[in-house]
N, C-alpha and C positions, 0 to 999 in steps of 0.2 A: 441566856444572858445577852447574846448579841441582839436578838429581836427587841428585848426590853430596853437595851441601851439606845438603839436607834429610835424606838418609839418615844421614849422619854425625852431624848434630845430634840426630836421634831416638835413635841408638844411645848417644850421650853422655848424653842426658837419662835414658835407662833406667838407666844406671850411676850417674849423679850428678845427680838432678833438682834444678833450681834452685828454692829455696824462694820462696814468695810474698813473704816479708818480707826479701828480700835487699837489700843496700845500693844496688844499681843502681836498683831500683824505688823505694826510699826517696828517692833523690836526685831522681827524676822527679816524685814526689809533692810534694816540697818546692818544686821549681821551679814546678809548676803552682799551688801555693798562693800563692807569691810573686807570680806573674803575675796571678792573680785578685785578690789584695789591692791590687796596683798599678794595675790597669786597671778594676776593677769600680766604676763610678759609677752603676749602676742602669739602664743602657741596653743594648739588644741590640747596637748598633754597637760598644760597648766590648768586648763578648764576642767579636764577630767579629775585632776587632783582636788581642785577647789570644790567640785560637785560632790565628791566623796566626803570631803571634810564637812561640808554643810550637812549632808545626810547623817553622818555620824553624830554631829552636834545636836541634831534634832531627834533622831530615832533612838539613839542609845539611852538617853535619860527617860524617854517615854516608855521604852520597853522595861527599863529597870524599875520604874515606879509601878508599872503593871505587875511585874513579878513580885514586888514587895507587897502590893495590895492582895494578890492571890494568897500569899503566905499569911496575911492577917485574917482575911475573911472574904467570902464571895461577895458580900455586900460592899466591901471596900473596892474590890475590883470592878463591880458594877458602877459604882459612883465615879471611878476614874474613867471608865469607858464612856459614860454619859458626858463627862466633861470634855473628853477628847473629841467625841463626835460633835458636840455642840460647837466646839472651836473650829472644827474642820468643815462642817456643813456651812453652806452659804445660800440656803434656799430662799432667804428673804433679803440677801445683801442688796440686790438691785431690783427687787420686785416693786419697790415704791416708784422707780422710774417707769417700769412697764405699766403699772396701774394708773399712774398719773398721765402717761401718754394716752392710754385708752380713754380715760375720762375726758381729756382735752379734745380728742378727736370726736368722741360721741357728742360733745357740746359744741362742735364746730370751731373750736379755737385752734386753728392750724399753727398759729404763731407760737403758742405755748408748747404745742407738741414738738415743733422743730427745736425750740430752745431746750426742752427736756432731753430730746434725743441727742442733741449736740453735747450736753453735759454728760450723758451716759456713754457715748461712743467716742467723743472727741472729733467727730466728723463735721464737715461743713454742710449744714442742712438747709441753707438759705433758699436754694432752688428746688428743694424736694417737694414732690407732690404728696398727697395723702396716701396714695398707694405705695410710694417709695418709703414713706415713714412707717407705714404698717408692715411692709416686708422686712425692713431692717430691724424693727422692734421684734418681730417674730423670730428672725434669725438669731438675734442676740439672746432671746429668751431660751431658745432650744439649746444653744451651745453652753450658756451659763448654767442651765439646769443640769446638763451633763457633767460639766467640770466641777460644779459645786455640790452636787447631790449624788448622782448615780455612779460616778467614778469613785467617790468616797465610799459609797456603800460596798462596791465590789471589793476594794482593798481592805475594808474593815472586816470582811468575812474571812480574810486570810489569817493564818497563825500569827499570833502577836498583833491582833487587829489594830489596836491604837497606834502602834508604831508604823504600820503599813498605811493607815489613813493619813498620818502626818507625812509620810514619804510621798504619797500621791499629790497632796496639795503643795508641798514644797517643790517637788519636781516640776509641777505645772508652772509655779511662779518663776523658778529659775530659767525655764525654757523661754519665758518672756523677758525677764529682767536682764538676762545676759545676752539677748539677741536684738531686742527691739529699740533700745535707746540709740540715739544718733551715733554716739561714740563707740558703740558695740555692734552696730549693724554690719553684717557680713564679715565680722571678725572671727578668726579661728577659735578664740576663747570660748564662745558660746555654743559651738557646734555639738560638743558632747552632751550638753544639757538638753538641746533640742532633740537629739537622737535618742537620748535616754528616756525622755518623756514620750516620744513616739512609741517606744516599745512598752512602756509602763501603761500607756493609754490604749494599746492595741485591742485588747480583749474588752475592756469597759466600753469603748466607743461602739463596738459591734453589738454588745448586749443592750446598750441604750437604743440603738437603731432597731433591734429586734423587738424591744418593749414597745417602742412607738408603733411598729408595724402591727403587733398583736392587738393593741388597744385602739388602733385606727383602721384605716383601709389597708388591709394586709397586702392585697395583690398590687395595688398602686405603689405602696411603700417599697416592696421588694423589687418591683420593676424599675422604679426610679433609682433605687440603690444600685442595682446591677448595671444600669445604662447611663447614669448621669453623675454618680459620685466622683468619678475620675476627673470631672471638669473643674474641681477645686484643687488648688495647689496643695492645700493641707488635706491629706487623705481622710483623717478622722473627722474633720469638719464636713467634708464632702459627704461622708457616709451618714452623719447625723442629720444634716440639712436635707439631703435628698430623701432619706427615709422618712424624716419628720414631715417634710412637705408633701410627699406622696400619701402619707397616712391621713393628712388633713385635706387632701385635694388641692394643695397650693403649689404654685410655681415659684420656687425660691431661687435666688441668684438672677442675674440679668445677662443679656448678651453683650453689653457694652461697658459694664462697670463691675468692679469687684463686689463680692458679697459683703455683708455687714462686717464691721470691725468690732471685735469684742472690746469692752472698755479696757483702757490701759491698766486699770487697777485690778483687773480680774481675769483676763483671758488673752490668749494669743490672737494676733491679728488674723482675720479671715481674708484670704486672698482667693479670688475666683478667676480662672482663666476664661477667655472668651468662649461663649457657648457656640456649639455648632448650629447648623440650620434647624435640625429637629429640636423642638422645645420640649422640656420636661412636661409630664402630664400635670393637669390641674389648672386652676384659675389664678388670675393675678390677685395678690394679697389686697384685702380691703380692711376696713375698720373691724368688720365681723371676724376677721382672721385672728385678731388678738384674743377674743373670747375662746375661739377654737383652740388656740395654743394653750391657754390656761387649762382647759379641759383635758387636752392630750397629756400635758405634764402631770397633772394630778392623777389621771388614770394610770399612767406609767408608774408613778410613785406607789399607788395602791397595789399594782401588780407585783412590784418588787417586794413590798411588805407582805403580801399574801404568800409569795414564794418563800420568803424568809421564815414566815410563821410555819409553813408546812415542813420546811427543812428542820426547824427547831423541834417540832413535834416528832419528826422521824428520829432525830438524834436522842431525844428524851425517851421515846419508846424503845429504842435500841439499847 
């Protein structure tokens, strides 16, 4: 059932991708804002209580509906699973930005590429070179594919999968929404949300990096992971970008500026510390790196689906 749920949801999303500004996400954002306004009294304990309240409000109804569907029929449970996976996956939420940037750069329209990247990331792109645009687009694609696809896959495989998939996406959102805005930055209220997502994402981030290594240049990916991941302030992002860059033979991150910022609507800001004298393995990102990124993400997705299919067969035969 798990394999069929993910496969059907992926096929549906390819035909009709869910926009990032859909009403469902809007309602979740409004609920998070109301809970923050009601509980934020400037202490970390209030943030912990608010986080638990938000999770209960999202996970409990999801688990209850799943249980009721199981009581009705396996097909009802399958339909509910497909719906939840479709709502939590974001494989194509921002792919139009990535594809449009790729087309603009291939056509030599650097101005359009800068404009699209600015819309996607919220960064000032006026002085960026083609290589900078390519690098930041690659970094965003790798991290968003992890946060919107592979992380969801992992938690959907857990018991009461639909509720766990909801937990992952909501936890990722709260880690941003309660820490990044100007009035909440460095405030105690959001610390628990950030710490909770760190642990929730601990295993998925490493599995994504392993998948990138397996379907890419394994030796360079593992070498970059072991020696350069710690140069990002965000550990999970450092692991994903160092392994992904090594897998493609690309040098991600720079010595003088932070790595790419994930869009404010979809992922945590990527902060990179200054790199040391030794540079990571690989070449500087070019326009061709965007196509390599597409191939890496799709191969990693196929690897996850193959492993899930084999696991499903093993459970069925057992």
